[in-house]
N, CA and C of each residue as an Amber inpcrd file, in Angstrom:
protein
   138
 130.1810000  86.6470000 107.9800000 129.7300000  87.9370000 108.5150000
 128.4960000  88.4430000 107.7610000 128.5400000  88.3270000 106.4280000
 127.4260000  88.8420000 105.6330000 126.1500000  88.0550000 105.9650000
 126.2700000  86.7200000 106.0790000 125.0940000  85.9160000 106.3960000
 124.5110000  86.3240000 107.7430000 125.3800000  86.5150000 108.7360000
 124.8980000  86.9190000 110.0600000 124.1790000  88.2620000 109.9800000
 124.7740000  89.1980000 109.2530000 124.1630000  90.5220000 109.1330000
 122.7830000  90.4250000 108.4770000 122.6990000  89.6630000 107.3850000
 121.4160000  89.5510000 106.6920000 120.3840000  88.8880000 107.5970000
 120.8030000  87.8980000 108.3610000 119.8590000  87.2340000 109.2670000
 119.3520000  88.2140000 110.3070000 120.2770000  88.9800000 110.8970000
 119.8790000  89.9630000 111.9080000 118.9420000  91.0070000 111.3200000
 119.2770000  91.4830000 110.1130000 118.4400000  92.4980000 109.4650000
 117.0550000  91.9270000 109.1760000 116.9910000  90.6980000 108.6830000
 115.6950000  90.0890000 108.3690000 114.8830000  89.9020000 109.6450000
 115.5510000  89.5170000 110.7380000 114.8490000  89.3590000 112.0150000
 114.3050000  90.7010000 112.4780000 115.1250000  91.7420000 112.3890000
 114.6800000  93.0800000 112.8030000 113.5110000  93.5320000 111.9370000
 113.6000000  93.2760000 110.6320000 112.5260000  93.6850000 109.7260000
 111.2320000  92.9480000 110.0580000 111.3300000  91.6420000 110.2990000
 110.1310000  90.8620000 110.6180000 109.5180000  91.3420000 111.9280000
 110.3660000  91.6220000 112.9200000 109.8620000  92.1220000 114.2080000
 109.1880000  93.4740000 114.0120000 109.8080000  94.3470000 113.2200000
 109.2420000  95.6740000 112.9590000 107.8920000  95.5480000 112.2610000
 107.8090000  94.6570000 111.2750000 106.5550000  94.4640000 110.5380000
 105.4700000  93.9340000 111.4700000 105.8340000  92.9640000 112.3170000
 104.8570000  92.3990000 113.2460000 104.3500000  93.4660000 114.2090000
 105.2670000  94.2700000 114.7430000 104.8580000  95.3220000 115.6800000
 103.9670000  96.3420000 114.9700000 104.3100000  96.6840000 113.7330000
 103.5030000  97.6470000 112.9810000 102.1010000  97.0940000 112.7470000
 102.0090000  95.8130000 112.4000000 100.7040000  95.1870000 112.1600000
  99.8850000  95.1820000 113.4470000 100.5410000  94.8720000 114.5700000
  99.8380000  94.8570000 115.8530000  99.3120000  96.2450000 116.1890000
 100.1470000  97.2560000 116.0070000  99.7330000  98.6320000 116.3270000
  98.5590000  99.0500000 115.4480000  98.6460000  98.7740000 114.1500000
  97.5670000  99.1640000 113.2380000  96.2820000  98.4070000 113.5790000
  96.4100000  97.1240000 113.9160000  95.2320000  96.3270000 114.2650000
  94.5820000  96.8750000 115.5320000  95.4020000  97.2250000 116.5180000
  94.8570000  97.7550000 117.7750000  94.1600000  99.0900000 117.5360000
  94.7930000  99.9860000 116.7950000  94.1940000 101.2990000 116.5260000
  92.9070000 101.1320000 115.7170000  92.9210000 100.2490000 114.7300000
  91.7270000 100.0160000 113.9170000  90.6190000  99.4320000 114.7900000
  90.9660000  98.5170000 115.6790000  89.9740000  97.9120000 116.5650000
  89.3260000  98.9490000 117.4570000  90.1220000  99.8370000 118.0340000
  89.5610000 100.8730000 118.9060000  88.6630000 101.8040000 118.1060000
  89.0860000 102.1450000 116.8790000  88.2650000 103.0260000 116.0410000
  86.9380000 102.3540000 115.7100000  86.9760000 101.0680000 115.3740000
  85.7510000 100.3330000 115.0280000  84.8240000 100.2770000 116.2380000
  85.3990000 100.0100000 117.4110000  84.5790000  99.9450000 118.6290000
  83.9210000 101.2940000 118.8860000  84.6810000 102.3730000 118.7100000
  84.1160000 103.7150000 118.9180000  82.9760000 103.9610000 117.9450000
  83.2020000 103.6500000 116.6720000  82.1650000 103.8820000 115.6640000
  80.9290000 103.0370000 115.9600000  81.1320000 101.7890000 116.3720000
  79.9990000 100.9210000 116.6950000  79.2110000 101.4920000 117.8620000
  79.9280000 101.9830000 118.8860000  79.2510000 102.5720000 120.0460000
  78.4400000 103.7890000 119.6210000  79.0500000 104.6510000 118.8000000
  78.3650000 105.8750000 118.3620000  77.1430000 105.5150000 117.5150000
  77.3170000 104.6210000 116.5400000  76.2030000 104.2490000 115.6680000
  75.1240000 103.5310000 116.4720000  75.5420000 102.6580000 117.3950000
  74.5720000 101.9410000 118.2230000  73.7490000 102.9200000 119.0440000
  74.4000000 103.9190000 119.6320000  73.6850000 104.9140000 120.4280000
  72.7420000 105.7110000 119.5280000  73.1960000 106.0510000 118.3140000
  72.3580000 106.8210000 117.4040000  71.1400000 106.0120000 116.9790000
  71.3180000 104.7320000 116.7060000  70.1960000 103.8890000 116.2800000
  69.2080000 103.7170000 117.4240000  69.7180000 103.5360000 118.6330000
  68.8280000 103.3610000 119.7840000  68.1020000 104.6560000 120.1320000
  68.6840000 105.7830000 119.7310000  68.0550000 107.0630000 120.0440000
  68.4410000 107.5530000 121.4260000  69.5850000 107.0620000 121.9430000
  70.0060000 107.4880000 123.2850000  70.7480000 108.8230000 123.1820000
């Protein structure tokens, strides 16, 4: 029982970590794209 519980907990933790990394990567990517667009427009003088 203990082994099964630890396996399930480790699986849940790994899934949670992966989802958190994906969310942070997506949010960071959108922020970078926004900043690039803003800086690009500022440099072009648009």
